[in-house]
C-alpha positions in Angstrom: -39.1 16.4 10.2 -40.9 13.4 9.6 -42.6 12.4 6.6 -46.5 11.4 5.9 -46.2 8.8 3.6 -49.0 6.8 1.9 -49.6 3.6 3.2 -48.2 -0.4 1.7 -51.1 -0.8 -0.4 -52.6 -3.8 -1.0 -51.6 -6.5 -3.3 -52.4 -6.1 -6.9 -53.4 -2.5 -6.1 -50.7 -0.3 -7.5 -51.9 3.2 -6.7 -54.6 5.4 -4.9 -56.3 8.6 -4.7 -56.1 11.7 -1.7 -59.3 11.1 -0.8 -59.3 14.2 2.1 -57.0 15.8 4.5 -58.5 15.9 7.7 -55.4 18.4 8.7 -53.6 21.2 6.7 -50.4 23.5 7.1 -49.9 24.9 10.5 -52.4 22.5 12.3 -51.3 20.7 15.2 -51.5 16.9 15.7 -51.5 14.4 18.0 -50.0 10.7 18.1 -52.8 8.8 16.2 -54.9 11.6 15.1 -56.4 11.0 11.3 -53.7 13.3 8.9 -55.4 12.2 5.8 -57.6 9.3 3.9 -56.5 7.5 1.1 -58.7 5.9 -1.4 -58.3 2.5 -3.7 -61.1 1.1 -5.4 -61.4 -1.6 -2.7 -60.7 0.1 0.6 -60.2 3.7 2.2 -57.0 3.9 4.2 -56.4 6.2 7.2 -53.2 8.1 7.9 -52.3 8.6 11.4 -49.9 10.7 12.9 -46.7 9.0 13.8 -45.8 11.5 16.5 -47.0 14.6 17.9 -45.8 17.7 15.4 -47.1 20.8 13.4 -48.1 19.6 9.5 -45.5 21.5 7.4 -46.1 20.6 4.1 -48.9 18.8 1.8 -47.5 17.8 -1.2 -50.2 16.1 -2.8 -53.4 17.6 -2.7 -57.1 16.0 -2.5 -57.9 13.9 -6.0 -54.1 13.4 -7.0 -53.2 9.9 -7.8 -50.4 8.0 -5.2 -48.3 5.1 -5.5 -47.8 2.8 -2.2 -45.3 4.8 0.4 -45.2 7.7 -1.4 -44.4 10.9 0.4 -46.8 13.6 0.4 -46.8 16.1 3.4 -44.0 17.0 6.0 -44.7 16.9 10.0 
């Protein structure tokens, strides 16, 4: 099982928001599929699948405040 993590945030940004999940639990993803978008006050970051698999868990829903490198789901 692989962790889906918030990317390391740009310097001087301490937190971000889960903007939109593009996949839900049970969905199959392939390498480089966009899974979720994370939004800061300056940029929107796309989190892509690091390998093929199935989304098994989402632990932070849309609108949640998250930190850099935080686990937000499982693949």
